[in-house]
DSSP file (Angstrom, degrees, kcal/mol; ACC not computed):
  #  RESIDUE AA STRUCTURE BP1 BP2  ACC     N-H-->O    O-->H-N    N-H-->O    O-->H-N    TCO  KAPPA ALPHA  PHI   PSI    X-CA   Y-CA   Z-CA
    1    1 A X              0   0    0      0, 0.0     2,-0.3     0, 0.0    10,-0.1   0.000 360.0 360.0 360.0 135.7  104.6   45.2   52.8
    2    2 A X        -     0   0    0      8,-0.1     7,-0.2    28,-0.0     2,-0.2  -0.891 360.0 -99.9-117.7 149.7  108.3   44.6   53.4
    3    3 A X     >  -     0   0    0      5,-2.7     4,-1.5    -2,-0.3    33,-0.0  -0.485  25.6-142.5 -63.9 129.7  110.5   41.8   52.2
    4    4 A X  T  4 S+     0   0    0     -2,-0.2    -1,-0.2     1,-0.2    33,-0.0   0.642  97.6  45.6 -70.8 -11.4  110.9   39.3   55.0
    5    5 A X  T  4 S+     0   0    0      3,-0.1    -1,-0.2    30,-0.1    -2,-0.0   0.871 132.7   7.3 -96.8 -46.8  114.5   38.7   54.0
    6    6 A X  T  4 S-     0   0    0      2,-0.1    -2,-0.1    29,-0.1    -3,-0.0   0.531  90.0-121.6-118.0  -9.2  116.0   42.2   53.3
    7    7 A X     <  +     0   0    0     -4,-1.5    -3,-0.1     1,-0.3     2,-0.1   0.483  58.1 149.5  83.4   1.9  113.3   44.6   54.5
    8    8 A X        -     0   0    0     -6,-0.1    -5,-2.7     1,-0.1    -1,-0.3  -0.366  43.3-150.8 -69.0 147.8  112.9   46.3   51.1
    9    9 A X  S    S+     0   0    0     -7,-0.2     2,-1.4     1,-0.1    -1,-0.1   0.357  71.2 102.7 -97.5   4.0  109.5   47.7   50.2
   10   10 A X        +     0   0    0      2,-0.0    21,-2.6    -7,-0.0    22,-0.7  -0.685  51.8 148.2 -90.7  87.0  110.2   47.2   46.5
   11   11 A X  E     -A   30   0A   0     -2,-1.4     2,-0.4    19,-0.2    19,-0.2  -0.924  30.9-159.4-126.0 144.2  108.1   44.1   45.9
   12   12 A X  E     -A   29   0A   0     17,-2.6    17,-2.7    -2,-0.3     2,-0.5  -0.948  20.1-123.8-124.2 149.2  106.2   42.8   42.9
   13   13 A X  E     +A   28   0A   0     -2,-0.4    15,-0.3    15,-0.2     3,-0.1  -0.784  23.9 179.7 -92.0 126.2  103.3   40.3   42.8
   14   14 A X  E     +     0   0A   0     13,-3.1     2,-0.3    -2,-0.5    14,-0.2   0.819  66.3   4.1 -92.4 -37.8  104.0   37.3   40.5
   15   15 A X  E     -A   27   0A   0     12,-1.5    12,-2.7     2,-0.0     2,-0.4  -0.998  55.1-160.4-153.8 143.7  100.8   35.3   40.9
   16   16 A X  E     +A   26   0A   0     -2,-0.3     2,-0.3    10,-0.2    10,-0.2  -0.997  17.6 171.5-129.6 131.5   97.4   35.6   42.7
   17   17 A X  E     -A   25   0A   0      8,-2.8     8,-3.4    -2,-0.4     2,-0.4  -0.989  32.0-122.7-138.6 146.6   95.1   32.7   43.4
   18   18 A X  E     -A   24   0A   0     -2,-0.3     2,-0.3     6,-0.2     6,-0.2  -0.730  29.4-146.3 -82.6 137.2   92.0   32.1   45.4
   19   19 A X    >   -     0   0    0      4,-3.1     3,-1.1    -2,-0.4     4,-0.4  -0.702  22.6-113.7-100.0 157.5   92.4   29.4   48.0
   20   20 A X  T 3  S+     0   0    0      1,-0.3    -1,-0.1    -2,-0.3     4,-0.0   0.726 111.6  64.2 -63.7 -20.8   89.5   27.1   49.0
   21   21 A X  T 3  S-     0   0    0      2,-0.1    -1,-0.3     1,-0.0     3,-0.1  -0.031 123.4 -96.1 -96.3  32.8   89.4   28.6   52.5
   22   22 A X  S <  S+     0   0    0     -3,-1.1    21,-0.6     1,-0.2     2,-0.3   0.803  88.1 121.4  60.5  33.4   88.3   32.1   51.3
   23   23 A X  E     - B   0  42A   0     -4,-0.4    -4,-3.1    19,-0.1     2,-0.5  -0.819  60.5-128.0-116.7 163.8   91.8   33.5   51.3
   24   24 A X  E     -AB  18  41A   0     17,-3.0    17,-2.7    -2,-0.3     2,-0.5  -0.963  18.8-152.0-113.2 124.9   93.8   35.0   48.5
   25   25 A X  E     -AB  17  40A   0     -8,-3.4    -8,-2.8    -2,-0.5     2,-0.5  -0.832  12.5-170.5 -97.7 127.2   97.3   33.5   48.0
   26   26 A X  E     -AB  16  39A   0     13,-2.9    13,-2.7    -2,-0.5     2,-0.6  -0.977  13.4-152.3-123.3 126.9   99.8   35.9   46.5
   27   27 A X  E     -AB  15  38A   0    -12,-2.7   -13,-3.1    -2,-0.5   -12,-1.5  -0.855  27.3-175.2 -93.9 125.1  103.3   34.8   45.3
   28   28 A X  E     -AB  13  37A   0      9,-3.3     9,-2.2    -2,-0.6     2,-0.4  -0.823  18.5-155.7-125.8 160.2  105.7   37.7   45.5
   29   29 A X  E     -AB  12  36A   0    -17,-2.7   -17,-2.6    -2,-0.3     2,-0.5  -1.000  19.9-128.5-137.0 134.8  109.2   38.6   44.7
   30   30 A X  E  >  -A   11   0A   0      5,-2.7     4,-1.8    -2,-0.4   -19,-0.2  -0.713  10.9-156.6 -81.3 125.3  111.5   41.2   46.2
   31   31 A X  T  4 S+     0   0    0    -21,-2.6    -1,-0.2    -2,-0.5   -20,-0.1   0.805  91.2  53.3 -70.4 -29.3  113.0   43.3   43.4
   32   32 A X  T  4 S+     0   0    0    -22,-0.7    -1,-0.2     1,-0.1   -21,-0.1   0.960 127.6  12.8 -72.7 -53.9  116.0   44.2   45.7
   33   33 A X  T  4 S-     0   0    0      2,-0.1    -2,-0.2   -25,-0.0    -1,-0.1   0.591  92.4-128.5-104.7 -12.0  117.2   40.7   46.8
   34   34 A X     <  +     0   0    0     -4,-1.8     2,-0.1     1,-0.3    -3,-0.1   0.450  58.6 140.1  82.8  -0.5  115.3   38.5   44.3
   35   35 A X        -     0   0    0     -6,-0.1    -5,-2.7     1,-0.0     2,-0.3  -0.475  42.1-139.5 -79.4 150.8  113.9   36.2   47.0
   36   36 A X  E     +B   29   0A   0     -7,-0.2     2,-0.3    -2,-0.1    -7,-0.2  -0.802  24.4 167.2-110.3 150.6  110.3   34.9   46.6
   37   37 A X  E     -B   28   0A   0     -9,-2.2    -9,-3.3    -2,-0.3     2,-0.4  -0.968  27.1-121.6-154.3 166.0  107.7   34.5   49.3
   38   38 A X  E     -B   27   0A   0     -2,-0.3     2,-0.3   -11,-0.2   -11,-0.2  -0.915  19.8-169.7-117.5 138.8  104.0   33.9   49.7
   39   39 A X  E     -B   26   0A   0    -13,-2.7   -13,-2.9    -2,-0.4     2,-0.4  -0.899  10.5-146.8-121.6 156.9  101.4   36.0   51.5
   40   40 A X  E     -B   25   0A   0     -2,-0.3     2,-0.4   -15,-0.2   -15,-0.2  -0.987   7.2-161.5-125.0 133.4   97.8   35.2   52.3
   41   41 A X  E     +B   24   0A   0    -17,-2.7   -17,-3.0    -2,-0.4     2,-0.3  -0.942  16.9 171.6-114.1 132.7   95.0   37.7   52.4
   42   42 A X  E     -B   23   0A   0     -2,-0.4     2,-0.5   -19,-0.2   -19,-0.1  -0.956  36.6-104.9-140.3 159.3   91.8   37.0   54.2
   43   43 A X        -     0   0    0    -21,-0.6     2,-0.7    -2,-0.3    -2,-0.0  -0.706  33.4-131.6 -83.7 128.0   88.6   38.8   55.2
   44   44 A X        -     0   0    0     -2,-0.5     2,-0.3     1,-0.0    -1,-0.0  -0.716  29.4-163.1 -82.3 119.0   88.5   39.6   58.9
   45   45 A X        -     0   0    0     -2,-0.7     2,-0.2     1,-0.1    50,-0.0  -0.665  19.4-107.9-103.7 157.7   85.2   38.5   60.2
   46   46 A X        -     0   0    0     -2,-0.3     2,-0.8    49,-0.1    -1,-0.1  -0.505  33.2-111.2 -78.6 151.8   83.4   39.4   63.4
   47   47 A X        -     0   0    0     -2,-0.2     2,-0.4    12,-0.0    -1,-0.1  -0.770  36.1-139.2 -83.0 110.7   83.2   36.9   66.2
   48   48 A X        -     0   0    0     -2,-0.8    12,-2.7    12,-0.1     2,-0.3  -0.579  18.5-161.9 -78.0 128.5   79.5   36.1   66.3
   49   49 A X  E     -Cd  59 101B   0     51,-2.8    53,-2.6    -2,-0.4     2,-0.5  -0.847   6.7-143.6-112.4 148.7   78.0   35.7   69.8
   50   50 A X  E     -Cd  58 102B   0      8,-3.7     8,-2.2    -2,-0.3     2,-0.7  -0.946   4.5-146.3-116.9 126.7   74.7   34.1   70.7
   51   51 A X  E     -Cd  57 103B   0     51,-3.2    53,-2.2    -2,-0.5    54,-0.3  -0.826  25.0-147.0 -90.0 114.8   72.4   35.3   73.5
   52   52 A X    >   -     0   0    0      4,-3.0     3,-1.9    -2,-0.7    53,-0.0  -0.275  25.9-102.0 -79.1 167.2   70.8   32.3   75.0
   53   53 A X  T 3  S+     0   0    0      1,-0.3    -1,-0.1     2,-0.1    -2,-0.0   0.835 122.9  53.2 -57.7 -34.7   67.3   32.1   76.5
   54   54 A X  T 3  S-     0   0    0      1,-0.1    -1,-0.3     2,-0.0    -2,-0.0   0.402 123.8-103.0 -85.6   5.0   68.6   32.4   80.0
   55   55 A X  S <  S+     0   0    0     -3,-1.9    -2,-0.1     1,-0.3    -1,-0.1   0.254  76.3 137.0  96.8 -13.2   70.7   35.5   79.2
   56   56 A X        -     0   0    0     -5,-0.1    -4,-3.0     1,-0.1     2,-0.5  -0.269  45.7-139.5 -64.6 155.2   74.1   33.8   78.9
   57   57 A X  E     +C   51   0B   0     -6,-0.2     2,-0.3    -8,-0.0    -6,-0.2  -0.974  28.8 164.1-118.4 129.9   76.3   34.8   76.0
   58   58 A X  E     -C   50   0B   0     -8,-2.2    -8,-3.7    -2,-0.5     3,-0.1  -0.956  41.2 -86.7-141.9 162.6   78.4   32.3   74.1
   59   59 A X  E     -C   49   0B   0     -2,-0.3   -10,-0.2   -10,-0.2     2,-0.2  -0.362  49.9-103.0 -66.5 144.0   80.3   31.9   70.9
   60   60 A X        -     0   0    0    -12,-2.7     2,-0.4    -2,-0.1    -1,-0.1  -0.494  38.6-169.9 -66.2 134.9   78.4   30.9   67.8
   61   61 A X    >>  -     0   0    0     -2,-0.2     3,-1.5     1,-0.1     4,-0.8  -0.927  17.3-164.3-133.7 107.6   79.0   27.2   67.0
   62   62 A X  H 3> S+     0   0    0     -2,-0.4     4,-2.2     1,-0.3     3,-0.3   0.779  88.3  69.5 -61.4 -25.9   77.8   25.8   63.7
   63   63 A X  H 3> S+     0   0    0      1,-0.2     4,-2.6     2,-0.2    -1,-0.3   0.799  91.8  58.7 -64.8 -27.4   78.3   22.3   65.0
   64   64 A X  H <> S+     0   0    0     -3,-1.5     4,-2.1     2,-0.2    -1,-0.2   0.897 106.8  47.3 -67.3 -38.7   75.4   22.8   67.5
   65   65 A X  H  X S+     0   0    0     -4,-0.8     4,-2.5    -3,-0.3    -2,-0.2   0.931 111.9  50.4 -64.7 -45.1   73.1   23.5   64.5
   66   66 A X  H  X S+     0   0    0     -4,-2.2     4,-2.5     1,-0.2    -2,-0.2   0.917 110.4  49.1 -60.6 -44.5   74.5   20.4   62.7
   67   67 A X  H  X S+     0   0    0     -4,-2.6     4,-2.1     2,-0.2    -1,-0.2   0.913 111.6  49.2 -62.9 -42.1   73.9   18.2   65.8
   68   68 A X  H  X S+     0   0    0     -4,-2.1     4,-2.2     1,-0.2    -1,-0.2   0.899 112.5  47.9 -62.9 -40.5   70.3   19.5   66.2
   69   69 A X  H  X S+     0   0    0     -4,-2.5     4,-2.4     2,-0.2    -2,-0.2   0.882 108.0  55.2 -67.7 -38.1   69.6   18.9   62.5
   70   70 A X  H  < S+     0   0    0     -4,-2.5     4,-0.4     2,-0.2    -2,-0.2   0.914 109.8  46.7 -61.0 -42.0   71.1   15.4   62.7
   71   71 A X  H >< S+     0   0    0     -4,-2.1     3,-0.9     1,-0.2    -2,-0.2   0.933 114.6  46.4 -65.3 -44.8   68.7   14.5   65.5
   72   72 A X  H 3< S+     0   0    0     -4,-2.2    -2,-0.2     1,-0.2    -1,-0.2   0.835 117.0  44.3 -65.9 -32.5   65.7   16.0   63.7
   73   73 A X  T >< S+     0   0    0     -4,-2.4     3,-2.0    -5,-0.1     5,-0.4   0.344  79.7 137.9 -96.9   5.7   66.7   14.2   60.4
   74   74 A X  T <  S+     0   0    0     -3,-0.9     3,-0.1    -4,-0.4    -3,-0.1  -0.299  80.4   3.5 -57.0 131.1   67.5   10.9   62.0
   75   75 A X  T 3  S+     0   0    0      1,-0.3     2,-0.3     3,-0.1    -1,-0.3   0.742 108.0 118.6  62.0  26.6   66.1    8.0   59.8
   76   76 A X  S <  S-     0   0    0     -3,-2.0     2,-2.3     2,-0.2    -1,-0.3  -0.829  82.2-102.9-115.1 158.2   64.9   10.5   57.2
   77   77 A X  S    S+     0   0    0     -2,-0.3     2,-0.5    -3,-0.1    -3,-0.1  -0.261  80.9 121.4 -78.9  55.7   66.0   10.7   53.6
   78   78 A X        -     0   0    0     -2,-2.3    -2,-0.2    -5,-0.4     2,-0.1  -0.978  54.1-140.9-120.7 127.8   68.3   13.7   54.3
   79   79 A X     >  -     0   0    0     -2,-0.5     4,-1.9     1,-0.1     5,-0.1  -0.426  22.0-117.1 -85.6 160.8   72.0   13.5   53.6
   80   80 A X  H  > S+     0   0    0      1,-0.2     4,-2.9     2,-0.2     5,-0.2   0.846 117.5  59.6 -61.9 -33.6   74.8   14.9   55.7
   81   81 A X  H  > S+     0   0    0      1,-0.2     4,-2.3     2,-0.2    -1,-0.2   0.910 105.5  47.2 -61.4 -42.1   75.7   17.1   52.7
   82   82 A X  H  > S+     0   0    0      2,-0.2     4,-2.4     1,-0.2    -2,-0.2   0.885 111.8  51.0 -66.7 -38.9   72.2   18.6   52.9
   83   83 A X  H  X S+     0   0    0     -4,-1.9     4,-2.4     2,-0.2    -2,-0.2   0.935 112.3  45.8 -63.6 -46.7   72.5   19.1   56.7
   84   84 A X  H  X S+     0   0    0     -4,-2.9     4,-2.4     1,-0.2    -2,-0.2   0.896 112.5  51.1 -63.8 -40.1   75.9   20.8   56.3
   85   85 A X  H  X S+     0   0    0     -4,-2.3     4,-2.2    -5,-0.2    -1,-0.2   0.908 110.9  48.2 -64.3 -41.7   74.6   23.0   53.5
   86   86 A X  H  X S+     0   0    0     -4,-2.4     4,-2.2     2,-0.2    -2,-0.2   0.926 112.1  48.9 -64.3 -44.6   71.5   24.1   55.5
   87   87 A X  H  X S+     0   0    0     -4,-2.4     4,-2.4     1,-0.2    -2,-0.2   0.901 112.1  48.8 -62.0 -41.2   73.7   24.9   58.5
   88   88 A X  H  X S+     0   0    0     -4,-2.4     4,-2.6     2,-0.2    -1,-0.2   0.878 108.4  53.9 -66.7 -37.5   76.1   26.9   56.3
   89   89 A X  H  X S+     0   0    0     -4,-2.2     4,-2.2     2,-0.2    -2,-0.2   0.914 109.8  47.8 -62.2 -42.4   73.2   28.8   54.8
   90   90 A X  H  X S+     0   0    0     -4,-2.2     4,-2.3     2,-0.2    -2,-0.2   0.928 111.1  50.9 -63.3 -45.5   72.0   29.7   58.3
   91   91 A X  H  X S+     0   0    0     -4,-2.4     4,-2.4     1,-0.2    -2,-0.2   0.919 110.7  49.0 -58.8 -44.5   75.5   30.9   59.3
   92   92 A X  H  X S+     0   0    0     -4,-2.6     4,-2.3     1,-0.2    -1,-0.2   0.898 110.2  50.4 -64.1 -40.6   75.8   33.0   56.1
   93   93 A X  H  X S+     0   0    0     -4,-2.2     4,-0.9     2,-0.2    -1,-0.2   0.889 110.6  50.1 -65.0 -37.8   72.4   34.6   56.8
   94   94 A X  H ><>S+     0   0    0     -4,-2.3     3,-0.6     1,-0.2     5,-0.6   0.919 111.7  47.5 -65.0 -42.9   73.4   35.4   60.4
   95   95 A X  H ><5S+     0   0    0     -4,-2.4     3,-1.5     1,-0.2    -2,-0.2   0.872 105.9  59.2 -65.5 -36.4   76.7   37.0   59.2
   96   96 A X  H 3<5S+     0   0    0     -4,-2.3    -1,-0.2     1,-0.3    -2,-0.2   0.740  90.9  70.2 -66.0 -22.0   74.8   39.0   56.6
   97   97 A X  T <<5S-     0   0    0     -4,-0.9    -1,-0.3    -3,-0.6    -2,-0.2   0.784  97.7-141.4 -64.4 -25.5   72.8   40.6   59.4
   98   98 A X  T < 5 +     0   0    0     -3,-1.5     2,-0.3    -4,-0.4    -3,-0.1   0.615  54.0 132.5  76.1  12.2   76.0   42.4   60.3
   99   99 A X      < -     0   0    0     -5,-0.6    -1,-0.3     1,-0.1    -2,-0.1  -0.683  54.3-148.7 -96.4 151.0   75.4   42.1   64.0
  100  100 A X  S    S+     0   0    0     -2,-0.3   -51,-2.8     1,-0.2     2,-0.4   0.662  87.8  42.9 -86.1 -18.0   77.9   40.9   66.5
  101  101 A X  E     +d   49   0B   0    -53,-0.2     2,-0.3   -51,-0.0   -51,-0.2  -0.994  63.6 173.8-134.2 131.2   75.2   39.3   68.7
  102  102 A X  E     -d   50   0B   0    -53,-2.6   -51,-3.2    -2,-0.4     2,-0.2  -0.882  30.2-114.0-126.8 161.7   72.2   37.3   67.7
  103  103 A X  E  >  -d   51   0B   0     -2,-0.3     4,-1.7   -53,-0.2     3,-0.2  -0.627  21.4-121.2 -93.7 156.7   69.6   35.4   69.8
  104  104 A X  H  > S+     0   0    0    -53,-2.2     4,-2.6    -2,-0.2     5,-0.2   0.805 115.5  60.5 -63.4 -26.7   69.2   31.7   69.9
  105  105 A X  H  > S+     0   0    0    -54,-0.3     4,-2.6     2,-0.2    -1,-0.2   0.902 101.1  51.4 -67.4 -40.5   65.7   32.4   68.8
  106  106 A X  H  > S+     0   0    0     -3,-0.2     4,-1.9     2,-0.2    -2,-0.2   0.906 111.9  47.8 -61.5 -40.5   66.9   34.1   65.6
  107  107 A X  H  X S+     0   0    0     -4,-1.7     4,-2.5     2,-0.2    -2,-0.2   0.951 112.2  48.2 -64.9 -49.4   69.0   31.0   64.9
  108  108 A X  H  X S+     0   0    0     -4,-2.6     4,-2.6     1,-0.2    -2,-0.2   0.885 110.0  52.6 -59.3 -40.3   66.2   28.6   65.5
  109  109 A X  H  X S+     0   0    0     -4,-2.6     4,-2.3     2,-0.2    -1,-0.2   0.905 110.4  47.6 -63.4 -41.2   63.8   30.6   63.3
  110  110 A X  H  X S+     0   0    0     -4,-1.9     4,-1.9     2,-0.2     5,-0.2   0.915 111.4  50.7 -65.9 -42.3   66.3   30.5   60.4
  111  111 A X  H  X S+     0   0    0     -4,-2.5     4,-2.7     1,-0.2     5,-0.2   0.940 112.2  47.0 -59.5 -46.9   66.9   26.8   60.9
  112  112 A X  H  X S+     0   0    0     -4,-2.6     4,-2.1     1,-0.2    -1,-0.2   0.889 107.3  57.1 -64.0 -38.9   63.1   26.1   60.8
  113  113 A X  H  X S+     0   0    0     -4,-2.3     4,-0.6     1,-0.2    -1,-0.2   0.919 116.2  35.3 -57.7 -44.1   62.6   28.3   57.8
  114  114 A X  H  X S+     0   0    0     -4,-1.9     4,-0.8     1,-0.2     3,-0.4   0.834 114.4  56.2 -80.7 -33.0   65.1   26.2   55.8
  115  115 A X  H  X S+     0   0    0     -4,-2.7     4,-2.6    -5,-0.2     3,-0.4   0.834  96.0  66.4 -69.0 -31.7   64.2   22.9   57.3
  116  116 A X  H  < S+     0   0    0     -4,-2.1    -1,-0.2     1,-0.3    -2,-0.2   0.880 105.9  41.6 -57.6 -39.9   60.6   23.2   56.4
  117  117 A X  H  < S+     0   0    0     -4,-0.6    -1,-0.3    -3,-0.4    -2,-0.2   0.676 115.7  51.4 -82.9 -16.6   61.4   23.0   52.7
  118  118 A X  H  < S-     0   0    0     -4,-0.8     2,-0.3    -3,-0.4    -2,-0.2   0.932 130.3 -12.0 -84.3 -50.6   63.9   20.2   53.1
  119  119 A X     X  -     0   0    0     -4,-2.6     4,-2.0     1,-0.1    -1,-0.3  -0.864  51.8-158.0-157.8 116.2   61.9   17.7   55.2
  120  120 A X  H  > S+     0   0    0     -2,-0.3     4,-2.0     1,-0.2     5,-0.1   0.827  95.6  52.2 -69.7 -32.3   58.6   18.3   56.8
  121  121 A X  H  > S+     0   0    0      2,-0.2     4,-2.4     1,-0.2    -1,-0.2   0.929 111.0  47.6 -68.7 -43.7   58.9   15.5   59.3
  122  122 A X  H  > S+     0   0    0      1,-0.2     4,-2.9     2,-0.2     5,-0.2   0.865 108.7  56.9 -62.3 -35.5   62.3   16.7   60.4
  123  123 A X  H  X S+     0   0    0     -4,-2.0     4,-2.7    -8,-0.3    -1,-0.2   0.930 108.0  45.8 -60.2 -46.7   60.7   20.2   60.7
  124  124 A X  H  X S+     0   0    0     -4,-2.0     4,-2.1     2,-0.2    -2,-0.2   0.908 113.5  49.8 -64.7 -42.3   58.1   19.0   63.1
  125  125 A X  H  X S+     0   0    0     -4,-2.4     4,-1.2     2,-0.2    -2,-0.2   0.943 113.3  45.7 -60.5 -48.2   60.7   17.1   65.1
  126  126 A X  H  X S+     0   0    0     -4,-2.9     4,-3.1     1,-0.2     3,-0.5   0.917 111.8  52.4 -61.9 -43.7   63.0   20.2   65.3
  127  127 A X  H  X S+     0   0    0     -4,-2.7     4,-2.9     1,-0.2    -1,-0.2   0.866 102.4  59.5 -60.9 -37.3   60.0   22.4   66.2
  128  128 A X  H  <>S+     0   0    0     -4,-2.1     5,-2.3     1,-0.2    -1,-0.2   0.846 115.7  33.7 -63.7 -33.1   59.0   20.1   69.1
  129  129 A X  H ><5S+     0   0    0     -4,-1.2     3,-0.8    -3,-0.5    -2,-0.2   0.907 120.3  48.3 -84.5 -48.3   62.3   20.6   70.8
  130  130 A X  H 3<5S+     0   0    0     -4,-3.1    -3,-0.2     1,-0.3    -2,-0.2   0.889 119.8  37.7 -62.0 -41.9   63.0   24.2   69.7
  131  131 A X  T 3<5S-     0   0    0     -4,-2.9    -1,-0.3    -5,-0.3    -3,-0.1   0.393 108.9-125.0 -92.5   3.4   59.5   25.4   70.8
  132  132 A X  T < 5 -     0   0    0     -3,-0.8    -3,-0.2    -5,-0.2    -4,-0.1   0.951  28.1-149.8  54.9  60.3   59.4   23.1   73.8
  133  133 A X      < +     0   0    0     -5,-2.3    -1,-0.1    -6,-0.2     3,-0.1  -0.318  28.7 166.5 -60.9 139.3   56.2   21.3   73.1
  134  134 A X        +     0   0    0      1,-0.2     2,-0.3    -2,-0.0    -1,-0.1   0.524  60.0  46.3-126.2 -19.5   54.3   20.1   76.2
  135  135 A X  S >> S-     0   0    0      1,-0.1     3,-1.4     0, 0.0     4,-0.8  -0.913  78.6-120.2-127.5 152.2   50.9   19.2   74.9
  136  136 A X  H >> S+     0   0    0     -2,-0.3     4,-1.7     1,-0.3     3,-0.5   0.814 112.1  67.9 -58.1 -29.3   49.7   17.1   71.9
  137  137 A X  H 3> S+     0   0    0      1,-0.2     4,-2.1     2,-0.2    -1,-0.3   0.819  90.1  62.6 -60.4 -30.9   47.9   20.3   70.7
  138  138 A X  H <> S+     0   0    0     -3,-1.4     4,-1.7     1,-0.2    -1,-0.2   0.905 104.0  47.5 -61.1 -41.4   51.3   21.8   70.1
  139  139 A X  H <X S+     0   0    0     -4,-0.8     4,-2.7    -3,-0.5    -1,-0.2   0.907 107.7  55.8 -65.2 -41.7   52.0   19.1   67.5
  140  140 A X  H  X S+     0   0    0     -4,-1.7     4,-1.9     1,-0.2    -2,-0.2   0.904 106.4  50.8 -58.7 -42.8   48.6   19.7   65.8
  141  141 A X  H  X S+     0   0    0     -4,-2.1     4,-1.5     1,-0.2    -1,-0.2   0.918 112.3  45.8 -62.4 -44.1   49.4   23.4   65.3
  142  142 A X  H  X S+     0   0    0     -4,-1.7     4,-2.1     1,-0.2    -2,-0.2   0.887 109.4  55.1 -68.1 -38.3   52.7   22.7   63.7
  143  143 A X  H  X S+     0   0    0     -4,-2.7     4,-1.7     1,-0.2    -1,-0.2   0.876 106.3  51.8 -62.4 -36.9   51.3   20.0   61.5
  144  144 A X  H  < S+     0   0    0     -4,-1.9    -1,-0.2    -5,-0.2    -2,-0.2   0.866 107.4  53.3 -66.3 -35.7   48.7   22.5   60.3
  145  145 A X  H  < S+     0   0    0     -4,-1.5    -2,-0.2     1,-0.2    -1,-0.2   0.910 108.1  50.6 -61.2 -42.8   51.6   24.9   59.4
  146  146 A X  H  <        0   0    0     -4,-2.1    -2,-0.2     1,-0.3    -1,-0.2   0.834 360.0 360.0 -68.0 -34.0   53.3   22.2   57.4
  147  147 A X     <        0   0    0     -4,-1.7    -1,-0.3    -5,-0.2    -2,-0.2   0.501 360.0 360.0 -70.9 360.0   50.2   21.4   55.4
């Protein structure tokens, strides 16, 4: 690290703080010129890509999970906070896999795993879209799973 003012490499750290956005804020001072400046340190994450059913590849978008959950949880006693927490839990599990590419099926399976314990009616609603139900028997099978 070099001083942005004089270019000296003789720098000391005065203060270190965690920021809410998973970065580390460091207040530094150049020993040579005495000027102070702030640096931010962050973890470089991989860009997660999603392989769709039709073979297309697109960027992972947590908002798609949130929208799907909102539809499934409509008129149910589930708060937006719970929906956001579930979506974030799914995102973290996907990142923990360490893969750069996941399938939409892996995402759907994780959502269903967590939704089942949150609200069983929302689980059935989500399953009907995610698994593309076509017959009443499809609902019966999922209802048996929930029981």
